[in-house]
N, C-alpha and C positions, 0 to 999 in steps of 0.2 A: 504494500500500500504506500502510495506517495505521501511524503511529508507535506502538511499544509503550508502554504506560503506564509512567511512571517513568523512561523513558530520556531522558537529556539530549540536546538538539540538538547537532550537530557544532559545534565551535568552531574558529577558525583553527588553534590549536595542535594540536587533535585531528586535524584534517584533514591537517596537515603530517606527521603520523606514520603516515598510511595511504597506500596505494598509489594514486597518481593515474594514471588510465588515459585520460583525455580532458579536454577543456575543461570539460565539465559533468557528469562522472561520476567517482565515487570508489569503488574496490573496498575493501570491508571484509572481512577474512578472520577467521573464527572457527573454531577447531579444537575440535570437540566430542568429548570422551573418554568419552561416556556417563555412567554414574553417578559416574565419577571427577572430572567437572568439565569445564571448557572453558578455552581460552586464546585471547584475542582482542587487539585493539589496545589496549584499556584496561589489561589486566593486563601486557602487554608494556611499555607506556609506564611504568606504575608501577614495574616492575622496573628499567627504564633510569634513571628518576629516583632510585631508591634507590641505584643504582650511582654516579650523579653526585653526589648530596648526602650519602650516607652516613647517611641518616635516613629512616625510614618516615614520621615525622610531616611532615617537609619535603616529601617526595615527595607525600604525600596532599594537603597544602595547595596545592601547585603544580597539582594536578588538581581542586581544589575539593571535597575530601572530608575527612572526619574521620580522625584517627589510627585510631580503632576500625574504620572501614570499610576503610581501607587494610590494616590488620593482618588483618582477616577475609579479604580477597582473597588476601593473601600466604599466610596459614595454609591456605587451601583449595588453593593451588598446592603448598605443601610436602606436604600430605596426599596430593594426587593423585599426585605423583611419588614418594612414599614416602621422600623425602630432602629436606633443606632446599635451596630455591633461594635463599632469603634467610636469613641467620643474624643474630640479634640479638647485639650485643656489650654486655656489662655495663659500666657507666660507672665511671670513676674521677673525678678532679677535673674533667675536661672533659665528663663525662656519657657516656652510652652511645651506641649507634649501630647501624647495620645495614650489612651488606655482602652483595653477591651472591656466592654460592658459585660454584665452577667449573661445577657443573651449572646454576646459575641463568644464568650468562653464556652457556653453551652453548644453553640453551632459548631465550633471547632471540635469539641469533644465528641459530639455526635457524628460529625463527618469522619473523624479518625476511627471511631468505633465501627461505622458502616464499612470503611475501607478495610479494616482488619478482618471483619466477618466475611466480606466478599473474597478476600484473599484466601482465607481458610476454606470457604465453601468451594472455591474454584481450583484449589491446589492440584487435585488429581487430574482434572480435565486439562489444565494448562500443562502439566507435566506430560500428559499424553500428546498434546499438540507439539511440545518441544521435541519429544521422542520421534514423532512422525516427521517433523521438519528435519531432524538430524538424519533420519533414515533416507530421506529423499535427497539430502545434500551430499550424500556420500560415497 
């Protein structure tokens, strides 16, 4: 299958945050909410990094994206869920920041739980696909 235009190749960091299901296969889970948007490994990781760093800018930089791109992704999630998943904090002497809301933490936790369960449930089938691929490659 051809790679979609504009999509970055998997990096070791990105692959580490997805569900490994075999020696040479990785399961990427994307939940599509129709017109309201989607949630996948990139947005989940962005939210995790915001939670860790307290900064949309730092989280975006860690993922190789601009603040604007990171903010647009977070804004799309906030709009999709009808409530903030990430809340911006206005700065004082130390500057501003961002925090995951309770809903944001819950969304990330549920996404990661679904991801783990999908990997577990599909492990045997994906292993069979990998074996079939190896048999035909060889």
